[in-house]
Residue, then its C-alpha position, 0 to 999 in steps of 0.5 A: m490889432k488892425s481889422h481887414a474888413h472887405s468893402p461892399f465895392s470889392r465884393r460886387n466887383l468879384l461877382l461881376l467878374l464871375l458873371v462875365i466869365a460864365l457868359i463867355a463860357g456859355g456863349w462859346l459852348y453854344f456856338s461851338r455846337q452849331p453846324a457850319a453854314p452850308g457851302g462853307m460860308g461864314g455866319g450863323p447856323g443854317m436857317g429854316g422852318p419845319g420841313m426845310m433843313g438848313g440852306g433849303m435842303a430836302t427833308p428825307v422821308q419814307a413813303g408808301v403807295a396807296k393801293q386797292a383792296d376789299v376791306p372787311v368791316y367788323l363789329s367788335a364785342l366782348g363775348t362769353v363762350v357757352p356750350n351749345a347744349s348742357v344736360t344734367v343726366t338723371s335716372r328715369v327709374d328708381g334703383e341701385l346704380m350698379k356701374v358707370y361707364f365714363t371717365e370724368g372729363q371724357q368726350v362721349e358720343a350721343g347714345q353712348l352708355l354712361a351708367q347702369i341701374d340694377p335691371r332685375s326687378y324690371q325684368a321680373t315685372l316684364a316677365q309677369y306681364q308677358g305671362a298674363l298676356a299669354e294667359n289672356q290670349a289662350l282665354l281669348k282663343s277659347a272664347q272665340l271657338t265657343l262663340a263660333r259654335y254659338k253662332t251655329l247653334y243660334a242659326q239652327d234656332s238651338l240657342s237663345r240670343q242672350d247666350l250668343d250676345t253674352q259670349t260675344a261680349t266675353v270675346g270683346q272683354y278678352l280682346g281689351t284685356i290683351k290690349a291692356d297686357q300689351a301696354q303693360i309689357d311696353a311700359a315694362k320694356l321702356n322702364l327696363a331700357f331706362t336702366r341703361i343711361t345713355a348720353p342724350v347728346s355728344g359732349r364732354v362729361g363733368l364730375r361724377l355726382v353719384d358713386p356706384g352702389n347708391m340708390v338713385h330716383s327719377s325725382d333726383t334733381t342733382g343727376i349723375v353727371t352733367l354733359t356739355q356739348t362743345q362741338p359745336i360751341a357758341a359764344t354770346f355777345s351784345v352790340p349797341q342797338a344802333n348797330l342792329q340794322t347793320v346786322l339785320k340788312p345782310l341777313h334779310r338778303g340771305e347772307t351769312l355773317p362770318a364771326t371770329a373768336i379771338d383771345q383776350d389779348g387780341s393776339s391769336v385767332l381761336a375759331q371761325g364761325k358764323l352768326s346763328f341767333i339774334s335776340n327778339e328784344i333789346d335790353t332796355a337797361t343797356g340799350s344793346i341786343k344779344l347775339k350768338a355765334l356758332f363755332d365748330n370748335q374741332d380743335e377745342q380752342l373754345y371752352p365754356n365760360q371763356f371770355v373772348n373777343i368777337r369780330l362780326q363781319t357785316s360788310t365788305l368795302k369793295n376796291a377800297v383805297v388803303i394806305p400804310a396805317q402810319a401815314l394817317q395823322l390825327s389832328s383837331d382839324g380832322d384826319f390828314v396825310y402828306l401826299v408826295n407830288s411829282d416835284n418831290t414836294v408834299t401837300r397836306k391833304a384832309v382825308k376821311s378814314g374808314p376801317a383798319f385793314g390788317n395790322t398795318w393798313q388803313a382804308i381811306l374813304s376820300g382824299v387819296s386815290a390808288g397810286d398816290r404816294v403818302v409819307t409814312t415816316g419823317i412826318d413831324r418835320l414836314q409842312d405843306g409845300a415842303k421839299v422832300r427826298v424819298v429815301t425808301a419806298q415801302a413795297a408792302t402789300p395790303g393785308a400781307t400781314p399774318a393777321t389778314g392774308a389779303n393781297p392787293t387784288g382785293s381778295k378777302p382775308a384768310a379764313d384762319k387769320p382775319a384782319a384786325d379790328g376795324n370800326a365802321a366807316r366814319 
């Protein structure tokens, strides 16, 4: 038999043929997907760098107008809600707990009756002291009458001076005894009043710690119930020591610093309040200082030990220039925007940005003036001097988002919907 072995030359020709076919197919696929040259002219696809479409056409963009508004400046921190007062309600006298007048978790008012201690032994003690007082008052009256007679006899030289002095001392003794009796009566009345346990402050009661029928003592430390005051309620938080003067300066001018409590995910405002306390020392371990804000909490949105985000307004930038937030671009060279010129070209302008304003606006400290148009979309296709076509002008108003409630005339954000977080002007 004859063998039909393939030569290396024929195998190489086959590989070259397949490579040529692949190159032809790839080239056809590439050029078939390219746009035709503008104006119907032949040749390759339209050429152009960033910011210029084929044939020098203007790049479509959207733009917003820079406006003026009063921009609040905030310090933001994580806070913990704490009760304005927390009281362990205990008995001031010893006795049997006869009855409780509260329901666990109930909101109570200051002075409201919470529990009753058996008062009978204290009533008996009070009656005993009142009887002793009546007896000593009768003895005093008798001694005073005797003293009056002794004075008459002494004036007639019918009584010795010693007898008169002795009777005078007896009257004084009864007067002292009556004062002691009165003090004992007052103490007995106080102990009797202590058998009625009332709420020292308004607040919410916790779990009942002692059931009726048990003996309670004034020395007990666990108490009968714990009462926390939640209206008003406070939140503690810390800020870096570098921000201390930012807080102190407006306070020294007599200003009130508004505080806003926001839920953990930052989506909802829980309460509006004000700064009420600054610690008298800086924590050397953290380099921060502790502050406290007070909230009315009438709708009970805040609860003890709840974690919240605190925004403390320290100042307001009056008539600040604000632009749509998406117009501000960040780079290694610094912040910049693209300004739309009157000839529909753009200029890349370096800016100094300030705090955020609302959810969609950004304060600009320098580089942009009110009335300037800034590119908000299509920025990635632009370069300095590129020709643009503004297809939609944003007509939104600074602060008109639900989180701010501000308007272009510069009014402050609505009290119940403050602006979003913003850092101090940089």
